N, C-alpha and C positions, 0 to 999 in steps of 0.2 A: 553734361546735360544741364540745362538752365534750372534755377531754383523754381519750385512750384509757385504759381501765381497766388497772390493773396486773395482771400475772400473779402472783397471790399463791401459786401452788402450786409454784413452782420451788425455793424454799428448802426447802419441806416435802419435795419429792421428793429433794432432795440429802440432807437430814437422814435420811430414811428409808433411803436407800441406804447412807449411811455407818454407820448403826446396824446394818444387816444385815451389812455387810462386817466390822464390828468383831467381831460375834459369831462370824463364820466364820474370822477371821484367827488364825493361831498367833502370839500376841503376842511370844513370846520370840525368834522367828526374824526378825521384821521389824526391820531396822535402817534408819532413815530420819532424816536430819539436816535441820534447818531453821535459818535464821538466827534467833538469839535476839532480834535487833533488831525482827523483825516483830511479836513479842508484847509487848515492853516496852522502854522507853528504857534500862532497866538492862541490856539484853542487848548493849550495844555491844561489839564485838570478840569475841563468843562465838557458838557454835552449840549447838543442843539436839538430843539424840537422842530421838525420839518414836515411838510407834505412829502411822503416818500417818492411819489411820481415826479413832483417838481424838482426834488433834490437830485434824483438820479438823472433826470432829463438835463438839468443844468451841467452835471458832471460830464455827460456824454457830449453835449454841445461844446463845452470848453475843450475837451480832448480833440474833437473833430476840427477845431479851429487851429490846432497846432500844425505848422507846416510839416509835410511828410519828410522824414529824414532822407538824406542822400543814400544811394546804393553804396554798400561797402564792398571793398575788394575781397574776394574769397581767400581765406587763410587756412582752410582745412580744419576749422574749428579752433585754431590757435588764438582767436579773439578771446578765448577763455582767460588767457594770461592777463588781459586788461579788465576782466570782470570784477565788479563789486556786487556780491550776490545778496539778495533778500529772499529768504526761504519762507514760503507760505505753506501751512497746512490749512487749506481754504476753509474747511469746516470749522476750525477753531480760530484761526487768525482773524477772520471777518465776522465771527459770532458777536452778537450784542443783544442786550435786553432792551429791545426797541420800545416795548410798551411800559417799561419801568415797573413791572410787577415783582421784581426781585428774583426771577427765574428765567431760564431759557426754555420757552415753551416748545413742545414737540407735538406734531411735526411743524405746526405753524401757530402764530398767536391769534388772538380774536380778530385782528385786522386782516388775517389771511397771509401774513408775511412770515418767512422763516426767520428764526432768531439764531439758528446755527448758520454757519457761513455759506455763502453762495458766490458764484462768479460775478453777479451784479454788484455785490458789495466789494468784491475784489477789484472791479473796475474803479469804483469810488476810491479805493485805497491806492491806486497806482500813482496819482500825483504825490501822495505822501511818501511812497517808496522812492520816487525820483528826487523829492526834496531832501530826503536823508542823504542821498549821494550814491545810491545803488544804480546800476545800469543793467542788471539781470535779475529776473525773477525765477526762482527754483520752486516748483510745486511738488509736494509729496503726492503719491498716486491719487489720481482723480477718477479712476475707473470704477465700474459698478462693484458693489460689495456683497459678498455672500453672507449667509446668516447661520449656517450649520456650525455650531460650536462657538458662536460669538461670546466674548467675555463681558462686554458692556451692552448698553442700550442701542448703540448705533453701529458697532462693528468696526474692525480695523480696515484702513484703506489698503493694507497689504493682503487682505483676504479677498482676492480679486475673482469676482464671478465671471466676468468677461472682459478681457483687456481691450476689446474693440468698442466697448460701450462706456460712455461717460456716466458717472454716478448721477442718477436722476435727482438725488437729494441736494445737489449743488446748484439747482436752478430755483427761481422764484415762481411758485405756483400762481401768484397773483398776476404774473405777466403772461403765462401760458406759452412761452417760447421754447421751453425745453433746454436741457443742459447742453446739447450740441451747439445750438445757436448762441447761447450765452457764453460758452467757452470760445467760440469763434470770435465773438465780440470782445472778449477779454484779451485774446492774443492780438487782435487788430488794434485795440486801444493801447496795449503795451507798445506795439511797434510804432504807433503814431507818436508816442512819448520818447521813442528812442531806446526802449527797454527790450531786451531779448527774453524769450520764455523757454525754460528748460523743464521738462517733465520727468519725474521719476517713474520707472517701470520695474515690475517684477516679472522675470521671464522663466523662472524654474519652479515656481509653485503656483497653485490656484486654490480658491476656496473649496471646501469639501462638498459644496453644492454648486460647483461651477457649471456653466452652460455647456461646456464641452463634454462633460462626463456621460450624459445620456447618448450623445451623438457619436462619441469616440471613446468607448471604455478602454481601448487598448493604449490610450495616451496616459493611463493612470495605473497605479498599483492598487491591488485589491487584497483584502484579508477576509478570513471567515467571520461571519457576523457574530458568532458566539464568543470570539476572543475579546476579553475585557481589557481596558486600558490600565496600565500600571500606575498606582498612586505615586506622588512625588516622594523622593528619597527611598523608594522601595527597590529591592534587587530581585524581586520575584519574577523568574523567567517565564512563568506560565502566562503572564499578561503582556500586552503589547506596550512597547516603549522603545527608547533607544537601545540597540543591542548591547548586551552585557558581556564584557570580556574579562578574563583573569588578568592579574598583574603581569604575568609573563607574556600573555598574548598582547597586551597593550605595549609592552616594551618592544616586542617583535614588530608590531604595526608601525610604531614610531620610527624604528630603525629603517624599515623599508621605505617609508614615505620620505624621511629625511635624506635618504640616499637616492631618492627618485627611482626606486625599484618598484615599478607599478605593474609588472608582468604576472605577478602571482600573489596578490594581496590576500591576507588572511580573512576568510569570510566569517560572518556571524555563526553562532552555534546552530546545529541542525534544527533544534526545536523552534528557534526564531524563524528560520527560513521556511519552516512548514506552516507558519501562520498565513503565508501568502498563497494565492491561487492564480490561475489563469484569469484573464479578463472575461466577464460575461458577454454574451451576445447583446448588441444594442437593443434588440427586441425584448430582452429579458431584464432591462434596467428600468426601475420605476422609482418615483419619488414618493416617499411615505413619511408623513409628519416632518417635512422639511429636509429630509436627507435621502440620499440615493441608496437603494438596495438592489443588488443584482442576484440572479439565480443561474447557477451553472447547469450544464446538461444533466448532471447526476442529482440535481435537486438541492445542492449546497447553496445556502444563502450567503452572500458576500457583501462587504461594505468598503467604503473608502477610509483608509487609515490616516491619522493625523501625522503631521511632520514633526521633526525634532531637530535640535542643533546637531549638525553633521560632523563638526570637528571642534575639539578633539573627540575621539570616540568614547571617552569617559565623561563627557559633559553631563552635569547633573540636572540640567533643565528637564522638566516634564514635557511630554509631547505638546506641540502647539495644536490646540483642538480646533482651530478655525481654518487651517490650510493643510494641503497635502502636496507632495512632490510630483512633478510631471515625470513621466517615464521616458527619458531621452533615448534609451536603447532597448532593443527587443530581445536580446540574447536570453533565452529561457533559463540558462544556468545561473543567471543573475537577477532572478525575478524577486527582488526584495529591496527594501530601503535600508541602506547602510552607507558608511563613509566611502566604501569602494564602488558604489554604484551612483552616488549623487554628488560626490565632491572630488575624490582622488581618481576615480574612473580607472578601474583595472583595464589593462591594455587588451585583454581578451574580450572585454565588453565593447570596446570602442572601435572594433573593426568596421569598415565601411558598410558591410552587409547587415550590420546590426543597428544602424542609424534608424530612428523612428522618423522616416522622411516626411510623412504627412504632417506630423507634429512640428518638425523643424520648419517646414514651409509656412505653417501658420504663425509660428513665432517670428520668423524673419519678416513676415508681412505686417507686423504690428507697427513698427516705426514708420515705414512708408505711408501707412494709413493716416497717421497723425501729421506727417509732413504734407500730404496732399489735401487733407480735409481741414486742417487747422493751422498749418504753416508754423509749427513749433521750430525752435532753433537748435535744440539739442536734447539729449536724454541723460539722466543719471540712471545707471543700471544697478539695481539692488543686487548685492552679492554677485557682481559680474565675474569676479575672479573664480567663482565656483561653477560657471557655465563651461561646457565643452569649448575648447579653443576654436575648433573648426566652425562651430555655430556662431561664436562671437565674430569671427573674421567675416563670415557671410553677412551678418547683420550690419557690420561697419561698412562693408563694400556696397551693399544694396542701398543703404541710406545716403552714402556720399555720391552715389551715381545720380541720385535725385537732387542733392544739394551739397556742393563741394565745400561749403562753409559749415556743415553740420557738426556739432560738438558732441563728444562722448565723454562722460564723467564716470569714474569707477568708484563704487561704494567700497573702497578698499582702504584699510588703515595702514597698510605697508606702502612706503614710497620707494618703489624700485623701478629699474628700467623695464621690467616686464610689462607694466601697464602701458608704457609708451610704445613698446613693440607691438602690443595688441591693438593699437589705434586710439587709445584714450588720450584726451587732452589734459586731464586733471584727475586727482584722486582726493578722497576725503582726508587721508593722512591721520596723524596722531597728535596734532597740536592740542586738541580738546582734552586729551588725557594727561599731557605734560604741563599745560599752561599753569595750573594751580600748584605746581611743585617748583619752587624757585630754581633749584639746581637743574631740574630737568628742562625747564624752558631755556635756561642759560646754555645748556648743552645743545639744544636744538639750534640756538643762535650760533654756537661755535661751529656746528656742522655747516651752516650757511657760509661761514667765513673760511672754512677749510676746503671742502669739496663741493658744496652746494648739493642740490637734489636733482635727480634725473627727470622729474616731472613736477609741475606745480601742484601744491596741495592747498586745502582750505585752512586759512588762519582764523580759528574760532575757538572760544572757550566752551562751547556747548553745541549740541544738536538735539534732534527730537528724541534721541535714545538716552541722553545723559542727564545728570543733575543740571539744574539751571545755574548759571554763573553767580547770580545774586544769592543763591542758597549756599554757596561755598564760603569758606573763611574769607573775610574781607567784604562780603556782601556787595553792595552797590559800588563801593570804592574799588574792589577788585574788578568788577564788571567794566567800569570806566577805564581802568588801567589796561585791561585786556583789549578793549576797543582801540586804544591808542597804539599799543605794541603791535597788534595784528595788522594795523593799517600800514605800517612801515616795514614789515617783513617782506622779502621777495616771494610772496605767496598771494593767495586769493582771499580777500576779506569776505567773510561769510556771516551774515546777520540772520540768526535763527529768530524768526518773528517772536516777539515777546521779550527777547533779550534786552532790547532798547527801552522797554517799559519796566525793567527790573522784575520781571515775572520770576516767581520762586517755585511754582508748582510745575513739575516736569510733564512733558507730553507722554513719555513712556519710560519704563525702567529697564531698558535692555542692557545698559553699559555703565560700569563704574559706580554701582550702588552697593551699599553695605547690606548685610542681612537685616539689620535693624531698620534701615530705610525701606527696604522691600516690605517688611511687615507693616509699616505705617502707610504704605501706598498700594492698596489692593488694585489689581489690574482693572477690575470692572469700573473703577472710579476715575481712571486715567483718561485724559482727552483723546488718546489714540483710539479709545473704545466707546466713549460716552461724550455727551455734550459738555462743553466747557467754553467759557469766554474770558479773554484777557481783561485786565483792569486798565482800560484806555484812559482813565482819569487818575492814574497812579501819580502820587506825589514824588515818587522816586525815579520816574522816567528820566532818561538822559538823551532824548532825541536831539536836543540842541548841541550837546557834546558830540554826538555821532556825526551830525552835520558839519560841525567845525573841523573835527579830525579828518573827515573824508575830503573836505574842501582843501585842506593843507596837502593832503596826499595827491589830489589832482594837480596842484601847482608843481609838484615834483614827480609827476607820473613816470616820465621816462627813467628817472633815477631809481624810483621805488620798484618798478617791475623788472629791472635788470637782475637776472638770475645768476650772473657770473660771480664766483666767489670773490673776485677782486673788488666787487661793489659793496661788500659787507665786511666791516672791520669792528672787532670788539674793542671798546674803549676802556673798559674796566672789568677785571675778572677776579678781584680779591674779596671785596665785600659781598657776602652772600645775599644781602638784601638789595643790592644795586644791580639793575640790568641797564647797561649803557652800550649802545652800538652806533656806528656811523654808516651811512649810505654814501658811497663815494663814486662819483661819475668817472668815466674813462678819462685818463690824463689829469684826474683830480681837479678839474675846472670848477666843480661844484661839490660841496660836502654838506651833509645833513646829519646832525646829531640827535639821537633819541636817548634821553637819560631819565630813568624811572626808579622809584623807590617801591620795592615789593614788601616793605614792612607796613602793615595796615594799622599799627598802633603807635609807632615811634618814628620821629624824624631821623634822617640819616644825613651825614655829611660825606661828600665825595670830592676828591681832587682829580681832575682829568687833564692829561696832556692834550693840547689841541695844536695841530700843525696849521697855524694860521698867523697872519700878520695883523689881524684885527685886534683892536683894543677892547671892543665890546661886542656882544652878541645879543640878539633880541629873540625872546621866546615867541614863537609863531602862534601859540595857543592863547596866552594871556597878555602878551605884549610887554612883559617885564624885561629890563635890560640887565645884563650881567657882565662883569668886568673880566677880561682876559689879561693876565699878568705874566709876562715872560713865557708865553706859550702854554700857560696852565690856567685852568678855571676851577674855582672852588665853589661848590654848590651845596646848599643845605635844603634838602627836600623834605617836606612834611609827609605824614603818613599817606602812602599811595600816590604821592605827587609825581608828575611827569613834566618834562620840558622837551621841546623840540626847537632846534635853532640851526640856522645855516652858519657855516664858518669857513 
């Protein structure tokens, strides 16, 4: 089947509206500031005062003048291997204090414009993204957000009220076009610039006040209203939380799961199972004070329970108060939330007759909806490895029937053949957790040289769930070093927005934080839940460095994206502070060396054997020449310094 036709009228509608608003606006009274960096590399450290309608109109017109890119040959989503990704959390990435009053005004400023992020501002940022060297934009969830249990002032994009509806807060009220039209314009603008758009979706949870609850109570789990939520670090089984198991029970569970014995998994204790009830009739579900309450036939009042970390079963996290799990199967013997019903799936639960077919059909229809209406190029599936395999297979098949080139990315930290077998084109992988440990990143490189990896992974030192790279040891020096190393691994460069600005404040604290860090970073203040804007005038930003590094990568594209182990050679493996490797083309016609110092305080000297007849090599980053003597090169690298040269 042919790829769905593009919506060619969204940018036209946006241009028309901006032109009309410009004619109506009192130019002298509009004070609206934007980062100068969005428009030009010469804008570093500056901001520009503009008429917003004129500014965005100029952006749209320039994008529309770009010749439409040629049609690409379908690759089954394997274009991912050539991707350089810029990751946007639209609400935060494009947020800015436009009126200069020192705060991000909610919901709009006195001029009627949002200061949190919008698709309109995302369009204005696309030329910046392309200028960096990215060719793909990855968006964290952009769907409507629920409010029951929100930690912050705006709510998490992962607390999805309705996956078919775009978050209304991502549009500019001053334009009156709505989020759907603005998102269509965003995708169309990206495509005009040769950028693909991949959107992240959550398919196994929903907000506790999701739109589907009143219509389809049987798609959710319910517990008695009187059951209280267990406090953090408590083991009181009379309250709701992650099921509590004894040490022996946990050993039993781990043995069964590790041996893939899923036919008789150990259930939670009876008291926990008794928290749960049958779903109420839709006629007896009402929304009271922002949350849904149901009434059973016997008069029992019931509510939607919060979700929690599902594996391992002794995870200490408290319940997630803003989301709940969808009920994928209807077997009444498994009417509870636990590791064996939402992650490992007991085989007695997963018989065909227990599939919650109406729910599955609704889930399967989400991706095609965005393909047809918005022409997205791919999806990142949040916790895709925890979805039923049959459901994932149906989702992949349905999407690729509409678009043979559609990409699937797996939010999975394991890099195994299973993701490839399930139809994915890439996984997140674990570079982010190894990169700041010299021996571990060297070991990852050794694996490339030995056996390679069965599926591409993202080469990045951070994500929206981890500490910022600039907040780790080495700070900006480490961040710049990671940018370079990751560009030349046989992996997929992934720029988490703000990374290139040397942002230090994390978006969320889901992974790799210490207890002390967590205590200093309360959830309600994090950008994932409340308003926050990057420092677009940062003196530490290294956008020029990112652009330079990625431009060199493009020159050696075919060599860099070669995943065969023969293309990756370790050059030095003795000095713990030196990471040095070569990318070698087939038949050794072209060789590229990457030599780096992982010591952030002290210079290091390294002697490398080079299989070359050349007498000198030239650093492709800074232009310096270095002598090769008898097939060996001696380099003294300053703290955090890196060299890249052909030999």
